[in-house]
C-alpha positions as CSV (number, residue, x, y, z in Angstrom):
1,M,0.2,-0.1,0.0
2,N,1.3,3.3,-0.8
3,L,0.6,6.2,2.1
4,A,1.4,9.6,1.7
5,V,0.5,12.4,4.2
6,P,0.0,15.7,2.2
7,T,1.7,18.5,3.5
8,F,2.8,21.7,2.7
9,A,6.3,22.3,1.7
10,A,6.6,25.4,3.8
11,P,4.8,27.5,5.9
12,P,1.4,29.1,3.9
13,R,2.5,32.6,1.9
14,T,0.1,35.1,1.8
15,L,-1.2,35.8,-1.2
16,T,-1.6,39.3,-2.1
17,V,-4.4,40.5,-4.3
18,E,-4.5,44.2,-6.0
19,I,-7.6,45.4,-6.9
20,W,-7.1,48.4,-9.3
21,S,-10.5,50.0,-9.4
22,D,-12.4,53.6,-9.3
23,V,-15.0,54.9,-6.7
24,A,-17.0,56.4,-9.8
25,C,-16.9,53.2,-11.4
26,P,-20.3,51.2,-10.7
27,W,-19.2,47.5,-11.9
28,C,-16.2,48.3,-9.2
29,Y,-18.6,48.1,-6.2
30,V,-20.4,45.0,-7.9
31,G,-17.1,43.5,-7.8
32,K,-16.1,44.9,-4.7
33,R,-19.5,42.6,-3.2
34,R,-18.8,39.7,-5.3
35,F,-14.8,39.8,-4.2
36,A,-16.0,39.8,-0.8
37,A,-18.4,37.2,-0.6
38,A,-15.7,34.5,-2.7
39,L,-13.0,36.0,-0.2
40,R,-15.3,35.1,3.3
41,D,-15.6,31.5,2.1
42,F,-12.1,30.7,1.0
43,P,-10.3,28.5,3.4
44,H,-7.2,30.5,3.5
45,R,-8.7,34.0,3.8
46,D,-6.4,35.1,6.8
47,H,-3.5,34.5,4.5
48,V,-5.0,36.6,1.6
49,D,-3.9,40.7,1.8
50,V,-6.3,42.9,-0.1
51,V,-4.5,46.0,-1.7
52,W,-6.6,48.5,-3.2
53,R,-5.0,50.1,-6.2
54,S,-6.2,53.9,-7.5
55,Y,-7.4,53.9,-11.5
56,Q,-9.4,56.8,-13.2
57,L,-11.9,56.1,-15.6
58,S,-12.1,59.9,-16.5
59,P,-9.4,61.6,-15.7
60,E,-10.2,64.9,-17.6
61,T,-13.4,65.5,-15.7
62,P,-12.8,68.7,-14.0
63,T,-12.1,68.9,-10.5
64,G,-14.7,71.1,-8.1
65,P,-18.6,70.2,-7.4
66,G,-19.7,67.1,-9.8
67,R,-22.7,67.4,-12.0
68,P,-25.5,64.7,-13.0
69,E,-23.8,61.6,-14.0
70,I,-26.1,61.0,-16.8
71,D,-25.4,64.1,-18.6
72,A,-21.6,63.3,-18.2
73,L,-21.7,60.2,-19.9
74,A,-23.8,61.0,-22.2
75,E,-21.2,63.7,-23.4
76,M,-17.7,61.9,-23.1
77,K,-19.4,58.6,-24.7
78,G,-21.3,60.9,-27.3
79,L,-24.3,58.7,-26.7
80,P,-28.1,59.8,-26.6
81,R,-29.6,60.4,-23.0
82,E,-32.1,57.2,-23.5
83,Q,-29.4,55.1,-24.1
84,V,-27.1,56.2,-21.1
85,E,-30.2,55.7,-19.1
86,Q,-31.3,51.9,-20.4
87,M,-27.4,51.4,-19.6
88,F,-27.6,52.5,-16.2
89,A,-30.8,50.9,-15.1
90,H,-28.7,47.5,-16.3
91,V,-25.6,47.8,-13.9
92,T,-28.6,49.0,-11.3
93,S,-30.0,45.8,-11.7
94,A,-26.8,43.8,-11.5
95,A,-26.5,45.6,-8.3
96,A,-29.5,45.1,-6.7
97,G,-29.0,41.5,-7.3
98,D,-25.8,42.5,-4.4
99,G,-28.0,44.0,-2.2
100,L,-26.9,47.4,-3.5
101,R,-29.4,50.2,-4.3
102,Y,-28.2,52.4,-6.9
103,D,-29.7,55.9,-7.3
104,F,-28.6,57.1,-10.9
105,A,-31.0,60.3,-11.1
106,R,-29.0,61.9,-8.0
107,T,-25.7,60.7,-8.9
108,L,-23.0,63.2,-9.6
109,A,-19.8,62.9,-12.0
110,F,-16.6,64.0,-10.2
111,N,-12.8,63.9,-10.5
112,T,-11.4,60.8,-8.5
113,F,-8.3,61.7,-7.8
114,D,-8.8,63.3,-4.2
115,A,-10.9,60.1,-3.4
116,H,-8.1,57.9,-4.2
117,R,-5.5,60.1,-2.4
118,L,-8.0,59.6,0.7
119,L,-7.7,55.8,0.3
120,H,-3.7,55.9,0.2
121,L,-4.2,57.9,3.3
122,A,-6.9,55.5,5.2
123,R,-4.2,52.4,4.4
124,A,-0.8,54.8,6.1
125,A,-3.7,56.0,8.8
126,G,-5.3,52.3,10.0
127,G,-4.2,49.7,7.3
128,S,-6.3,47.6,5.2
129,P,-9.4,47.6,8.2
130,L,-9.7,51.3,7.4
131,V,-9.3,50.9,3.8
132,E,-11.9,48.3,3.1
133,A,-14.6,51.3,5.6
134,T,-13.4,54.2,3.3
135,M,-13.9,52.4,0.0
136,E,-17.4,51.2,1.2
137,T,-18.0,54.7,2.4
138,L,-16.9,56.4,-0.8
139,F,-19.0,53.7,-2.7
140,S,-22.3,53.9,-0.8
141,A,-22.0,57.5,-0.5
142,H,-21.7,58.1,-4.6
143,F,-23.9,55.4,-6.2
144,E,-26.7,55.0,-3.6
145,Q,-26.7,58.4,-1.5
146,G,-26.2,61.3,-4.0
147,V,-23.1,62.6,-2.3
148,D,-21.2,65.4,-4.1
149,L,-17.7,64.0,-3.6
150,G,-16.4,66.7,-5.6
151,A,-17.8,69.2,-3.3
152,E,-15.5,71.3,-0.6
153,G,-15.2,69.4,2.5
154,A,-17.0,65.9,1.3
155,L,-14.1,63.7,1.4
156,V,-13.7,65.1,5.2
157,T,-16.8,64.2,6.6
158,L,-16.9,60.8,4.7
159,A,-13.3,60.0,6.4
160,A,-15.1,60.7,9.8
161,R,-17.6,58.1,8.8
162,A,-15.5,56.1,7.8
163,G,-13.8,55.5,11.0
164,F,-11.1,58.0,10.5
165,A,-11.0,59.2,14.0
166,A,-10.6,56.2,15.7
167,H,-7.0,56.4,14.4
168,G,-6.0,59.5,15.4
169,W,-7.1,61.4,12.5
170,D,-9.7,64.4,13.1
171,D,-11.3,66.4,10.4
172,A,-8.5,68.6,10.8
173,R,-6.1,66.3,10.2
174,V,-7.6,64.7,7.3
175,A,-8.8,68.4,6.0
176,A,-5.0,69.6,6.2
177,A,-3.4,66.2,4.2
178,L,-6.1,66.5,1.1
179,A,-5.0,70.5,1.3
180,A,-1.6,69.5,1.3
181,D,-1.6,67.1,-2.0
182,D,-0.7,64.3,0.0
183,A,-0.4,60.6,-1.0
184,A,-0.8,62.1,-5.1
185,D,2.5,60.4,-5.6
186,A,1.0,56.9,-4.6
187,V,-2.1,57.7,-6.9
188,R,0.4,57.9,-9.6
189,D,2.1,55.6,-9.3
190,D,-1.1,52.9,-9.1
191,L,-1.8,54.7,-12.9
192,A,1.4,54.3,-13.8
193,T,1.4,50.4,-12.8
194,A,-1.9,50.1,-14.3
195,R,-0.5,51.2,-17.6
196,E,2.4,49.1,-17.6
197,I,0.5,45.8,-16.1
198,G,-2.0,46.8,-19.4
199,V,-4.7,47.5,-17.2
200,T,-7.4,48.9,-19.4
201,G,-10.5,48.7,-17.7
202,V,-12.0,48.2,-14.0
203,P,-12.3,46.5,-11.3
204,F,-8.9,44.5,-12.6
205,F,-8.1,42.0,-9.9
206,V,-4.5,40.8,-9.7
207,V,-2.9,37.7,-7.5
208,D,1.0,38.0,-6.7
209,R,1.3,39.6,-9.9
210,R,0.8,36.0,-12.1
211,Y,-3.0,36.0,-12.4
212,A,-5.4,38.3,-13.6
213,L,-8.9,38.9,-14.0
214,S,-10.8,41.6,-15.6
215,G,-15.0,42.8,-14.6
216,A,-17.3,42.4,-11.9
217,Q,-17.4,38.5,-12.3
218,P,-19.4,35.7,-10.4
219,A,-18.1,34.8,-6.8
220,E,-17.3,31.7,-7.6
221,V,-15.4,32.9,-10.3
222,F,-13.0,34.8,-7.8
223,A,-12.9,32.0,-5.7
224,Q,-11.9,29.6,-8.9
225,L,-8.8,32.5,-9.1
226,L,-7.8,32.9,-5.2
227,D,-7.9,28.8,-5.4
228,A,-5.2,28.9,-8.6
229,G,-3.1,32.0,-7.0
230,W,-3.2,29.7,-3.4
231,R,-2.0,26.6,-5.1
232,D,0.5,27.9,-7.2
233,A,2.0,30.0,-4.3
234,N,1.8,27.0,-1.7
235,P,2.2,23.7,-3.5
236,L,2.0,20.6,-1.7
237,A,4.4,18.4,-1.7
238,A,4.1,14.3,-0.7
239,V,5.6,12.9,2.5
240,P,6.1,9.0,2.1
241,V,4.7,6.8,4.6
242,G,5.8,3.0,4.8
243,D,6.4,1.0,1.9
244,A,5.7,2.4,-1.7
245,C,4.2,0.7,-4.7
246,T,6.5,0.8,-7.7
247,D,5.0,-2.3,-9.7
248,G,1.0,-1.5,-10.4
249,S,0.5,-4.0,-7.4
250,C,-1.0,-2.7,-4.8
């Protein structure tokens, strides 16, 4: 009888999952929910480090107060307003399946660069948990609540809502960091890396810079991505126990 005990060749190695996303991307919020569902059921989730990366779908959008998303997209894409409304109806229906309540009648287009800076500040202030809370707060404010994220002071208010104060960042400190252009280089680095690795749309998921997946895929597809990355990072080694069968008789 050939007995073997499967075991890891080394202690489990943490997977790094980088997610390029834009706060103004409706499919990115859906993808965030679906990936979270896959990660929640992943048996090695404690060995997965999720890193959110910055991407801008519309970097040419003016800074300052936003304008109706429907008008902005129709103008940018050169599409009839009715066609844009149909596109929004489609993504609204898909998002509802993941527990999200989009309200494009109130959604305002804005330049997302400073929102990405806030996400990098969140990582510096409180690590991944604060980044996750900030991502959720920004997405929900933009797509579900109609908050103008381009308005003066909006990001400071949302930072407080996300929990910055618990990490020693009161409103004044957040406002000062945003006014001083803190974390701008970190955003630009993410944008440059996206160009280098060929990211042309978001959400875009990369595991250990070896496996990549684009789009708001179903949770089971994200589960397959995590499984593939884990097997590659943590191969099993068979440790023989007892006699081995080499002649095909067992």
